[in-house]
N, C-alpha and C positions, 0 to 999 in steps of 0.2 A: 909501157902503158901509155895510152893516148886516147884522146877524144877528138872528134872532128865535126865540123858543121855539115859535112857531106855535100858541100857546094864546090864544084871544080871550076874555078874561074879561068878565063883565057890567060895563058902565060906562055913564056918561051919554053922550049922543049925540056930543059933541065928543071926549071921551076915547076912545070906541070907534072913532070914525073915525081918530084919530091912531094907535091901536094897529093897526088894519087897514092903514093906509098903510105903517107900519113893516114889517109882515109882507110886503106886496107888494114893498116895496123890497128886502127880503132875498131874495125869490124871484127877481126880475128880475136881481139882481146875483150870483146863485149864492152867496149868503151870503158875499160878498167881505169879507174882514177879515184883519188881521194875526194874529188869534188864532182858534182854533176856536170854533164855536158852543157855548154853555154847555149847551144842550139839543140832543141829537142823535137822529137816526132812521136806521133802516136805509135805505141807498141815497140818503142825503141828499147834496146837492152842497155843496162848499166851495171857493171861490176863495181860496186861501191867498196873500194879497198879500205876506206876509213871505218865503215861499219862491218865490213867483212861479209856482205850479203849481195846476192844477185837480184836486181830489180828489173821491172819492165814498166814502160810508160803506159798510163791508162789510155783508154780510147779517146778521151776528151783532151788529151795532151796537157793536163793541168795537175798531174801528180804521178807519183811512183808507187808501184805495187811490189811488195816484197815477195819473192818466190822461194828462196832458200839461202842458206849460208854458203859461203864460198868453200867451206870444208866438206860440203855434201849434205849437211843437215837440212831436212825439209822445214820450211817455214810457211806460215799463212798469215794473212791479215787477221786482225782481231775479229772483224765482222760484227754482226748483230743478229738478233732473233729474226728480223725481217729480211736481212741480207747475210746469211751465214758465210763464214770463210770457206767452208767446204760444203757444197750442196750437190744436187743431182740434176742431170739434164732433164729439162721439162718440169722440174719441181724446185725452183731456185730458192724458195723460202723454207725449205726443209734441209737441215744439216747441222753442222757443229760450228761453234764460235766461242770466243772468250769474252765474257762480259766485264772483265777486270783483271788486274794483276793476279796471277796464280789461281785462275778460275777457269773451269771447263763447263761448257753449256751445250745443250741440245735443244733445237727448236723444230717444231712441225707446224706447217701452215702459217709461218711467221710469228708463232707464239712460243715462248720459252717453256719447255716441259721438264727439263732435267738440269741440275746444277751440282757440281762438286766445288765447294768454296775453298778458300785458301787454308782453312783449318782442317780440310779433309771431310767435312760434313756433306752428306748427300741429300739433296732435296728433289722430291718428285711431286710436281704440282704446287710447289712453293719455291719462291726465289730466295728466301732467307731461312735455310735450314738451321734449326736450333739443336739438333741431335745428330749423332753419327748416321742415322737413317731417319729422315723426316718426310712423311708421306701425307698428302692432303688432296682431296678431290672426291668426286662422286664415283661410286664403284661400278655402276653399270645398270642395265635394264633388267637383268635376270635376278638381281638381288635388291634388297631395300636400299633406296637412294639416300644414303648417309655418307658422311666423310669416313674414308678408310682405305684399306687395301683388300683387293679381291684376287684370289688365286684359284683357278679352276680349269675345267675342261669344257671347251666350247661345244663339244659334240652332244653332251647330255645334261649340261647345266649343273654338274657336280662341282661344288666349289667350297672354299673356306675363305672367310673374310674377317678382317679386324676393323671394327668401326668405332668412331667417336661420335657421340651424340650431344656434344656441348655440355650444358649443365645437367643433362639427363644421366650421363655416365658413358659406358663403353661396353662392347661385347665382342667375343669371338664366335662366329656363326659358321656352322657346317651344314651344307645342303646335300640332299640325295635326290638325283634325277629331277632337279628343279624345285623340289619342295623345301622351303625355307625352314630353318630352326630344327632340323632333325637332331642336331647336337648343338648346344650353345652354352657359353659361359658368359654371364652378364654381371657387370658391375653397375650398381645403381648409386648415383651420386647423392641423392636425397637422404638415404639412410646408410650409406657406405657398406652395403651388403654385397655378397658375391653369390650368385645363383647358378646352378648347374642343371641343364636341360638334356633330356634324351627323348627321341621320338616325338618331339614337338611339345613336351610337357615338362614342367619343373619337377625335379626329383630330389634335390638337396639344396641347402642354402647355408652359408656362413654369415652370421650377423656381426655387427660392430659393437655388440654389447660389451660391457666391461669384462664380464666373464666370457671366455671363449665359448661360442655357441655354434653347434652344428644342428641344422634341422633336416630331417629326412622324411619325405612324404607330407610335409606341412610347410607353410610359409610364415607361420607365427609361432612364437614360443608357447609350448604346451598345447598346441593344436593337435588334431588327429594325426598321429604319426609319432616320430621319435624327436625328442628334444634332448640333445646331449650337451652338457655344460661342464666347463672346467672349474677348478678351484673348489669352493665350498657351496657352489650354487647347485640347486636341485636339478637332476635330470629326470626325464619322464618318457614313458611309452604309453600313448593313449590309443585305444581301439574303440571304434564306434559300432562294432559287430556285437550282436547279443548271444552268439553261440559260444561254446567253450573251445578255446584253442590256445596254443602255446604263445606266450609273449616272447620268451627268450629261452634258448636251450644252450647249456654249457656242456661241452664234450672234452674228454681228455683221453690219453693213452694209459692212464694209471690202471694197473692190475689187469689190463686186457691186451696191451701191446698194439692196439689200434684204436681209432677214434670211437668213443662210446659216450652216449648221453649220460651225464652224471647228475645234473640238476636242470629241471624244467619249471619255469614259472607259467602258470595257466591264467587265462582271463577270468576264471571264476575264483581266483585268490588262492588256489591250491599250489603248493610247491612240491614237486616230485624230486626226491633225492634217491637216485638209483631206482628202486621200486617201492619206495616208502614215501607216503605223504606227510608233510610237516605243515601245520597250521599254527599261527600265533595270533591270538586276539587278546583284548583287554579282559581281565577277570573280574572287574568291579561290577556289582549288581546293577548299578545305575546305568550301565551301558548295554544292558541286555533286556530281552523281552521273551515271551513264550517260555518261561522257565518251568520245566517239568522234571521231577525226580526220575532217575533211571529205573527201568524195570529190574527190580532186585533179583527176581528168579532168572531172567535172561542173563544178567551180569554174572550170577553164580554159575549157571550152566556153561556160559562162554569160557570162563576161567578154568572150570573143571574139565571141559571136553575139548579144549583147543591145545594140542601139544606144541611145544616149543623145541626147535632144533638149532644146531649149528650146521653151517653149510657154506659152500662156494657156488657161484654162478658158473655155468658151463663155459662161458667165454672168458673166464678169468684164468690167469696163468697159475700153474701149480705152485703151491707155497704161499699164495695170497692169504692174508689173515681171514679167519672165519667170520661170517656174519651170524647174527642170532635173530630168530624170529619164527613165525608159524609158516606152514605151507598153505597157500590160499585155498587149495582144493579141500582142506580139512577144516576150514573156518565156516562159521554161520554165514548164510547167504547175504545177510544185510551188512556184513563187513567187507564184502568184495567190491572193489572199484576197478575200472579199466585204466591202464596207463596209455601213454602215447606210442607204445612200442608194439610191433607185430612180428610174428614169425610165420612159418609155413602153415601152422595150424590156425592162426588168427590173432585177435587182440590178446596181449599178455595182461593178465589181471594182477592186482596187488591187494594188500590189506589196508583198510582205513585204520591207521594206527591210532588216530585220535579216539575213535570209538573203543578199540581194543584196550587202549591205555586206561580210559576212565571206567570201563566196565570192570577191568581188573582191580582198580582202586575200590570200586563199589563192592565187589566180591570179597576183597581183603577186609574191608570194614565189617561186612557181615560175619566173616570168619572170626575176626577179633572179638566181636560182640558175643558170638557163640562160645568162644574159648573162655571169655570172662564169666559168662553164665555157668559154664561147666565148672570153672574153678571155684565159683561161689558155692555150687552144690556140693562139690567134693569137700570143700572146707567145712560145710555144715555137717556132712556125714562123718567126717573125721572127729568133729567136736562131740557128736552124739556117741 
């Protein structure tokens, strides 16, 4: 191992030959030595046996550039964002460098864009990542210019993005052919709510109320739409239509083997249970108006002329318990009401059980009075 000043001075034949052999030894060993050559030249090689690395003298001949370890491991200078250790021909301020111990960095245009720090955290658009993946920056011209991450197709502006809006909150946004907010999940910092959008409009919201609250079709509690609340808090379904329609329909496979509507709540306050209406109201006189006694003759005729049967519905499984009630085709016309169900013939009708029930009570009262009158007359005859 040798170094040499590469100056061959005049000398006798043997001395000159020794000096030349020493210069050749330095050349073939890349000036291998534990200390640097005393005389240096620009672009001179030095195999630093103390550090175990191969170096080359810089162009200014005032420093050494590390190339690789002597065992073959590739090495680079640390570099900087403005002067990366590994860059590209004609674009010397774009490449990779190390900004500190155990750190990996990427720069473009002389500006650091990407870092993996000594803790393994990745930063894009930030030099000090605080999380395993920390992204910061404007997302681009085809999406709202807020801080976040944009993922998309450049051909038709379809994208998904995660954005942070500072004190306003954050959202995940999905576009379709360049149209923003086709799908969106929005967190609002001011009220700590989470809203869900489809086709550009809000469809559901989870609020930060003490009781777990889900809003569907409305942005306020008990607005027009559904307010579903947990615990002992009231839930509600509010319609602003004036026609009669179903609020809620409950189906089950019970007795039919397939899904069948069992209970339906209507917007006019009627509850359909299978094909029977059930209505519950206060019975106190102070809550009522337009109070008129029932038509006694109609009540009597209804009870007398309306037969009652046991039966099963056609779509019920054999062995299902019998139902009890009239056949609507044999009922007075003013007892017939339509259901929400249809078949190949048309709307399926049912009986207004409230009217039938109280007409039956009225007819029974009349019958009891007649019986009492007859009993009185029979007793008088027996006494005579």
